[in-house]
VMD Tcl script that draws the C-alpha trace (Angstrom):
set ca {
  {73.83 -11.87 102.44}
  {74.22 -15.18 104.29}
  {75.80 -14.45 107.68}
  {77.01 -16.87 110.33}
  {76.75 -15.40 113.85}
  {78.88 -17.02 116.56}
  {77.90 -16.66 120.20}
  {74.30 -16.43 118.99}
  {72.84 -17.53 122.33}
  {74.61 -14.76 124.25}
  {73.18 -11.49 125.54}
  {74.19 -9.48 122.48}
  {74.08 -12.43 120.09}
  {70.33 -12.99 120.47}
  {69.62 -9.36 119.63}
  {72.04 -9.34 116.68}
  {70.46 -12.48 115.20}
  {66.94 -11.04 115.51}
  {67.97 -7.67 114.07}
  {69.82 -9.04 111.06}
  {67.01 -11.49 110.35}
  {64.47 -8.65 110.49}
  {66.66 -6.64 108.11}
  {66.50 -9.40 105.50}
  {69.78 -11.19 106.10}
  {69.95 -14.97 105.83}
  {71.24 -15.68 109.33}
  {72.80 -18.88 110.65}
  {73.33 -19.13 114.41}
  {76.11 -21.06 116.10}
  {76.95 -21.45 119.76}
  {78.42 -24.03 122.09}
  {74.89 -24.76 123.31}
  {71.72 -25.46 121.27}
  {69.77 -22.32 120.36}
  {66.20 -21.64 119.31}
  {66.20 -18.21 117.74}
  {63.94 -18.65 114.73}
  {66.84 -19.13 112.32}
  {68.90 -22.20 111.32}
  {71.33 -23.10 114.08}
  {73.84 -25.72 115.13}
  {76.33 -26.40 117.91}
  {79.97 -25.45 117.27}
  {83.04 -25.49 119.50}
  {84.96 -22.43 118.35}
  {88.23 -23.76 119.73}
  {88.07 -26.56 117.13}
  {89.22 -25.16 113.79}
  {87.59 -27.93 111.78}
  {84.19 -27.21 113.30}
  {84.52 -23.48 112.63}
  {85.55 -24.05 109.02}
  {82.64 -26.46 108.62}
  {80.20 -23.87 109.94}
  {81.42 -21.23 107.48}
  {81.50 -23.50 104.45}
  {78.06 -25.00 105.00}
  {76.17 -27.43 107.24}
  {73.90 -30.05 105.71}
  {70.20 -29.46 106.40}
  {71.03 -26.02 107.82}
  {72.77 -23.61 105.44}
  {75.14 -23.21 102.50}
  {78.49 -21.42 102.52}
  {78.52 -18.10 104.36}
  {79.27 -14.76 102.74}
  {80.08 -13.01 106.02}
  {80.72 -13.85 109.65}
  {79.82 -11.97 112.83}
  {81.95 -13.31 115.67}
  {80.52 -12.68 119.13}
  {81.36 -15.98 120.82}
  {83.70 -15.77 123.82}
  {83.95 -16.15 127.56}
  {82.49 -12.68 128.18}
  {84.41 -11.30 131.17}
  {87.45 -11.80 133.39}
  {87.04 -13.92 136.49}
  {84.60 -16.43 135.01}
  {87.43 -18.94 134.67}
  {91.17 -18.95 135.21}
  {93.27 -16.37 133.39}
  {95.12 -18.83 131.17}
  {92.00 -20.75 130.18}
  {90.11 -17.55 129.36}
  {92.94 -16.24 127.19}
  {93.44 -19.55 125.40}
  {89.72 -20.04 124.74}
  {89.02 -16.55 123.45}
  {92.13 -15.97 121.37}
  {92.11 -19.40 119.75}
  {88.39 -19.04 119.01}
  {88.95 -15.71 117.31}
  {91.95 -16.99 115.38}
  {89.90 -19.94 114.17}
  {87.12 -17.65 112.95}
  {89.56 -15.34 111.15}
  {91.50 -18.23 109.60}
  {88.38 -20.18 108.61}
  {87.02 -17.05 106.94}
  {90.30 -16.66 105.05}
  {90.27 -20.28 103.87}
  {86.59 -20.03 102.89}
  {87.20 -16.84 100.89}
  {84.96 -14.69 103.11}
  {85.82 -11.01 102.77}
  {83.55 -9.54 105.45}
  {84.29 -10.20 109.13}
  {82.76 -8.27 112.02}
  {83.62 -9.21 115.58}
  {83.17 -8.07 119.15}
  {86.26 -6.42 120.53}
  {85.76 -4.62 123.84}
  {85.87 -1.35 125.72}
  {88.30 -3.08 128.08}
  {91.21 -2.56 125.66}
  {90.97 1.17 126.47}
  {92.41 0.54 129.96}
  {89.49 -0.64 132.06}
  {89.03 -0.55 134.99}
  {90.85 2.79 134.64}
  {92.78 2.49 137.90}
  {95.32 4.30 135.77}
  {93.36 7.15 134.13}
  {93.17 7.34 130.34}
  {95.44 9.90 128.65}
  {92.54 12.25 127.86}
  {88.75 12.49 127.62}
  {86.59 11.44 125.92}
  {88.43 8.18 125.26}
  {88.70 7.23 121.60}
  {90.53 4.87 119.24}
  {93.63 7.04 118.85}
  {95.75 5.89 121.78}
  {97.50 2.53 122.06}
  {95.46 -0.24 123.66}
  {96.06 -0.75 127.39}
  {94.81 -4.21 128.46}
  {94.68 -4.72 132.23}
  {93.18 -8.26 132.49}
  {93.46 -11.59 130.73}
  {90.14 -10.83 129.05}
  {91.23 -7.47 127.64}
  {94.67 -8.86 126.74}
  {92.86 -11.43 124.61}
  {90.90 -8.70 122.86}
  {94.12 -6.76 122.22}
  {95.66 -9.88 120.67}
  {92.51 -10.30 118.55}
  {92.94 -6.77 117.20}
  {96.62 -7.38 116.42}
  {95.69 -10.57 114.58}
  {93.03 -8.71 112.63}
  {95.56 -6.15 111.43}
  {97.75 -8.91 110.01}
  {94.89 -10.85 108.40}
  {94.00 -7.58 106.68}
  {97.62 -7.09 105.61}
  {97.64 -10.54 104.04}
  {94.45 -9.83 102.07}
  {93.85 -6.23 100.88}
  {90.26 -7.13 99.93}
  {89.35 -8.15 103.47}
  {87.06 -6.01 105.62}
  {87.64 -6.96 109.26}
  {85.92 -4.64 111.72}
  {86.32 -4.81 115.51}
  {83.48 -3.28 117.52}
  {84.76 -2.17 120.91}
  {81.48 -2.61 122.74}
  {80.81 -0.87 126.01}
  {78.89 -2.73 128.75}
  {75.94 -4.28 126.88}
  {72.51 -3.69 128.39}
  {69.02 -4.99 127.61}
  {65.90 -2.93 128.43}
  {65.19 -5.14 131.43}
  {68.59 -4.21 132.87}
  {67.72 -0.54 133.22}
  {65.72 -0.90 136.43}
  {69.01 -1.56 138.25}
  {70.51 1.78 137.19}
  {68.79 3.52 140.10}
  {71.05 1.62 142.51}
  {74.11 3.49 141.25}
  {72.85 7.05 141.47}
  {73.99 7.76 145.05}
  {77.49 6.38 144.55}
  {79.09 7.18 141.17}
  {82.18 5.21 142.18}
  {80.25 1.99 141.56}
  {80.44 2.61 137.81}
  {83.64 4.64 137.52}
  {85.46 1.51 136.31}
  {84.21 2.14 132.76}
  {83.56 5.88 133.00}
  {79.81 5.30 133.45}
  {79.43 4.02 129.91}
  {77.06 1.41 128.43}
  {75.51 0.33 125.14}
  {71.94 -0.70 124.46}
  {72.00 -4.11 122.76}
  {69.68 -2.81 120.04}
  {72.20 -0.12 119.09}
  {74.93 -2.75 119.33}
  {73.07 -4.88 116.79}
  {72.60 -1.92 114.46}
  {76.36 -1.31 114.61}
  {76.86 -4.86 113.33}
  {74.53 -4.23 110.40}
  {76.30 -1.00 109.53}
  {79.68 -2.73 109.67}
  {78.46 -5.51 107.38}
  {77.18 -2.97 104.87}
  {80.18 -0.63 104.97}
  {82.68 -0.43 102.13}
  {85.65 -0.36 104.51}
  {88.64 -2.48 103.55}
  {91.31 -3.52 106.02}
  {91.13 -3.57 109.81}
  {89.33 -0.84 111.71}
  {88.35 -0.74 115.40}
  {85.34 1.28 116.53}
  {84.10 2.25 119.99}
  {80.39 1.42 120.21}
  {78.68 3.12 123.16}
  {75.52 4.98 124.08}
  {75.34 8.75 123.73}
  {74.78 9.22 127.47}
  {76.08 7.79 130.75}
  {74.36 5.51 133.24}
  {74.04 8.43 135.69}
  {71.41 11.12 136.23}
  {73.86 13.81 137.29}
  {75.76 15.82 134.64}
  {78.92 14.16 133.38}
  {81.15 17.05 134.45}
  {80.16 16.41 138.07}
  {81.52 12.87 137.78}
  {85.02 14.08 136.91}
  {86.67 14.13 140.32}
  {90.07 13.05 141.62}
  {92.50 11.99 138.88}
  {89.83 12.40 136.22}
  {89.43 16.10 136.99}
  {93.00 16.79 135.87}
  {92.67 15.13 132.46}
  {92.69 17.03 129.20}
  {89.20 17.22 127.68}
  {89.54 17.25 123.91}
  {85.89 18.03 123.32}
  {83.42 19.89 125.45}
  {81.61 17.67 127.97}
  {77.97 18.73 127.97}
  {74.98 17.48 129.92}
  {75.06 13.74 130.52}
  {77.14 12.96 127.43}
  {79.25 9.83 127.33}
  {82.98 9.88 128.00}
  {83.37 7.27 125.24}
  {83.66 8.94 121.85}
  {81.76 7.31 118.98}
  {82.79 10.00 116.50}
  {84.82 7.56 114.41}
  {81.86 5.17 114.15}
  {79.60 8.09 113.22}
  {81.99 9.22 110.51}
  {82.91 5.89 108.93}
  {79.93 3.64 109.68}
  {77.06 6.11 109.95}
  {76.47 4.84 113.50}
  {74.20 6.91 115.74}
  {73.04 5.54 119.11}
  {69.27 6.00 119.38}
  {68.40 4.12 122.58}
  {68.82 5.48 126.09}
  {68.03 3.93 129.44}
  {66.19 7.16 130.31}
  {63.58 6.41 127.65}
  {62.53 3.07 129.13}
  {59.38 2.86 131.29}
  {61.38 1.35 134.15}
  {63.78 4.31 134.21}
  {63.28 7.26 136.53}
  {65.46 9.50 134.38}
  {64.11 12.83 133.22}
}
mol new
graphics top color blue
foreach p $ca { graphics top sphere $p radius 0.5 }
foreach p [lrange $ca 0 end-1] q [lrange $ca 1 end] { graphics top cylinder $p $q radius 0.2 }
display resetview
């Protein structure tokens, strides 16, 4: 399968490109900056529909028409620019990818949604624990509002084309192995990471989730939480549930250091199983 990956130079994008290439995919990398990732690449401004359509339908001396697109390109967090610019950039970019895929006849679209649509930074607690895909999205920033709009658009693109598979991966905070040394700084003060319920995702598991989504037989729009099996903390998860969190309904038993982000839907429909933990890295002092 020939796959165009947007945002290929980003933190997750680099890992996704390498993983898909290693798995035998014909990968084409696009970003707003030049990349050198061992696969054909070119520069694309995702806010320009013509450039996006050109990338998906083929670039001379680089690649032929794509059969799938993995859309990871975006301003990656609130506060990096003004609210209106962030929303306009990210939503228009995603629309352009979805629409260019439609025009090009591409039936497989995988893109990075976000954990933030669940209500981060959880100043208002979620309705229950673990959080899952069953409650209505609750964007609290311009960034998460953009992701919520992306998901709404995806539902309608799928309605227009019953053959379309358009899968949104609600990634938790993406981490590389070299990031794990910093986890020790949070152990004495759990409040430092309460904003996302102490969740994270190893980029290698995030890349595997992309592969599974590309290879699934799902039709229509489906969102999936993609998170690690454990938290970023050494103490048991139950000990973290204080204040407003202590009063929440727990719909499944919270054992050990298990994550408060449920990946049961991804397990069931994608075959996703997180296999990497920060505790397994040499730099970690976890037990």
